[in-house]
N, C-alpha and C positions, 0 to 999 in steps of 0.2 A: 799824322800831321802834327801831333802835340809836341811841344818843346819840353826840355827838362824842367822839373819842378823848381819853382823860385820861391823866395821868402823875403819878407820885409818890403814888399812893394804894395802900393795902394791903388784901389780901383773903386770908382763910384758907378753903380749900376741902377738904372731906372726900371720901373715896371716889374718889381720882384715879388708881387703877391702870388703869382702862379707862373706856369709855363717856362718860357726861355729864361726870363730874368731870375726866377727862383732857382732853376737848375744851374745857371751861371754862378749865382751867389754860393750855392752849396759846393759845387765842384772847385771853384777857384779858392774858396776857403780851405778846402782839403789840400790844395796844392801849395798852400803857404801864403797866399795873398792876404793882405789886410783889406777885407771886403766891406764896403759901405753900401748896402742895398737900400733902395728907396721904394716907397709905395704911395699911391695917391689917397689911400684911406688909412686913418689912424689905427683902425682895428687890425689891419694887416701889418702895420709897423710894430704894434705890440706883440703880435704873434711871432714875428721874426726876432724880436728882442728876447722873447721867451726861449727861442731856439739858440740864443747865444750870439746873435748878430748885432753889430752897431748900426741899427736901421734908423731911417729918418723919413719924415713926411715930405713928399715932393709930388705936386700935381702940376703937370705942364700947363694947365689952363689957369693956374694961379701963380703969377710971377713972384709974389711974396714968399711962397713956399720954395721956389727955386733958389732965391737968394738966401733964405734961411738954411736950407739944406747944404748949400755950398759952404756957407760960413761955418756950420757945425762940423762938416767933414774936415775942413782945413784946420779947424781948432784941434781936432783929434790927431791929425797927421803932422802938426807943426808947420803947416803952410805948404806941404808938398802934395802932389797928386800925380801918380804915374800913368793912370789910364781912366778913360771915361767910356762907358758903354751905354749909348742912347738906345733904349729898347722899348719903353712903354708906348703903346699905341692902341687904337681901336678902329674898327671899320663901321661905316654906316651904309648898309646895302640900300640900293634903290636906283631906279632909272634917273638919269641926269635931270630930265625935265620935271621930275617929281620932288627933287631935293630942295627943301627950304634953304634960303640963303643963309639964315642964321645957323642952321645945322651944319652947313658947309663951312662957315667961319669957325665954328666950334671944332670941327674935324681938323682944320688947318692949325688951330691953336694947340691942340693936343698932339698932333703928329708932325708938326713942322716948326711953327714959331717958338713953341716951348723948347724944342730941341736946340734951336739956334740960340735962344737966350741962355740955356745952360752951358752950351759949348763956349760961347763968348765969355762966360764968367770964369771958366777954368783955363782958357787959353793964356791969359797973362801969367798964371802960375807956371804953366808948362814952358812958356817962353823964357821965364826967369831961370828955371832949372835946366833949360836947354835940352829937354827931352820930354816925351809923352806919347801916348797912343790915344787916338780918338776913333772909336768904332761905332758905326751907325748900322742898326738893324733895319735894312730895307725889306724888300720882298720881290718875288718873281713878278709881282704886279708893279714893280718899279722898272721892269724891263719891257713888259707887254701889257696891253689893256684888255680887259674883259667886260662883257656886258654886266650891268647892274652893280658895278663896283666903282663908279665914276669918282666919287669923293675920295675913296681910299687910293685909287689909281693916281689921282691928281696930287695927293700929298706925297706919295712915294716917288713920282716923277720929279716933283720939286726937290725932294731930298736928294735924289741922285745928282741933279744938276748942281745943287749947292755944295754937296760933298766933293764932287769932282773939282769944282772951283777952289774949295778950301784946300784940298790936297795940293794943288798947284801953287797956291799962294803961300803955303807953309813949307814949300821945298827949300831945303837947306837950313831949316830952323831946328831940326832935331825932333820935330813932332811929326809922327806918321799917322795917316788917315786912311781908314779902310771902310768898305761897305760889305755887309754880309747879306746875301740874297736867299732867304729861305723860300722853299716851296711849301707844300702842306706839312704842318708840324702839329703833333699832338699837344693840344692846349685848350683853354676855354674861349678861344678866339671866336668860333662860330656861335657859341652860347651868348657871348657878349654882343656880337653883331646883331643877333635876333632881338636882344633887349633894346639896343639902340634903334633898330628899325621900328619897333612898336612904340618907342617913346617919341621919335621924331616924325614918323610918317603915320603908321597905324592903319586900321581898317578903313577909315574914311578916304584916305589917299588911294588905297588899293581899289576900292569900289569905283572910283571915278577915273582911274588911270587907264590909258590904252594898253598898259602892260599887265592888266588884272590877272589874266590866266598865267602869265609867266611868274608873277609874284607868288601865286599859290603853289606853283610847282617848285619855285626856289625855296620858299619857306618850308615846305615838306622835306626838301633836300637838306636844309640846315638842321631841321629837327632830327633827322636821322644821323647827324654827325658830320655832314659835309663829305668832301672827297676823302676816301680812305686809301685808295690805291696810291702807292709810293709814299704814303705818309710816314714820317720818321719822328722819333722822340726828340725832345728839346736838346738832348745831349749832343745830337748831330750838329746843332748850331754852336754849342759851347766848344766843340772840338775846333771849329774854325776860329772862334773867338780866342782860344788859347794861342793859336799860331799868330793871330793878329797882334796880340799884346806881348808875346814872349819871344817870337822869332826875331833874329837880328834885323831882318828886312821883311816887313809886313807886305802882303799883297794888296793891291788897290781894291780887288773884289774877290769874294769867296762865294761860290755857288753851293747851295745845299739842296739835295733831293734831285731825283731824275728829271722831274718837270722843269726845274730851273735850268739845268744844263741844256735840256732840249730847247726851251724857249730862247735861251741865249744864242743857240745856233740858228734857229729858224728866223730870229729877228735880223740876223746878218745876211742870210742867204735868200730869203723869200721876198719877192715884190710885195708892196703893202697890201694890194688887193688879195693876193693869195694868202698872206698871213691873216688878214681879216676873216676870210672864209674859214680858215683852219680854226681860229679862235672862236668864231660864232658857233661852229659845230661842236667845239669842245665844251662851250658853255651850255649849249642845248642838250648835250649828252649828260651833263650833270643833273639836269632837271628830269 
């Protein structure tokens, strides 16, 4: 799927401390792109700079860092930007009725509102130059819902709708918009999800929750590394990203991994109740 190597084009990538973002930064730099990776912690920014990247601090939950990062990148590029890859996100596991409202708001700030803020800051640049690529890293959980992932599901469903709308509104502008839908990918995603669970919910919530037994099974599953069947490396996502930013005509959606392709089909052909039963059994099998 990869297009020919390009050079002299610029891309801003978020969430580059590990996983998909880090792999994207390395591979695109090797392909000749001027890569501007960002991370939400300064220690990770310094590490990337030591590796030769023009890295910057960007925390989706802190608008001032979004503004500063965009300003710094545009200063480096002479006011141009060819592509934006919104990627940084985290998950807060938990049953919907157990999720604190403030934790829910934080999840949306990091996985949705911050993405919108960053996108709107680069759109005027792309409009002026009459070209650009915006790629949003969604998830199979933006296509279907699963138990105990309500907050993450909600942010990705919102992202799907916003991105589809943006793509239509930008028709004819020269700016192409794509969604990438990864399934299970090798990363620190589960490790970070467990940390968020203990920070925002913790043992007190588990003990009084009607889902107590399910929580213990789910946490043991995450400790063991989560789903491993069909899991691919982050390079599989980067392969789709390359097509989205280099091909003459980007696709609106890119599915990654067998589960994503399967869920995309099942969502279209199964009645809601049958799909629910399938997904409930799939979630129970993980535990």
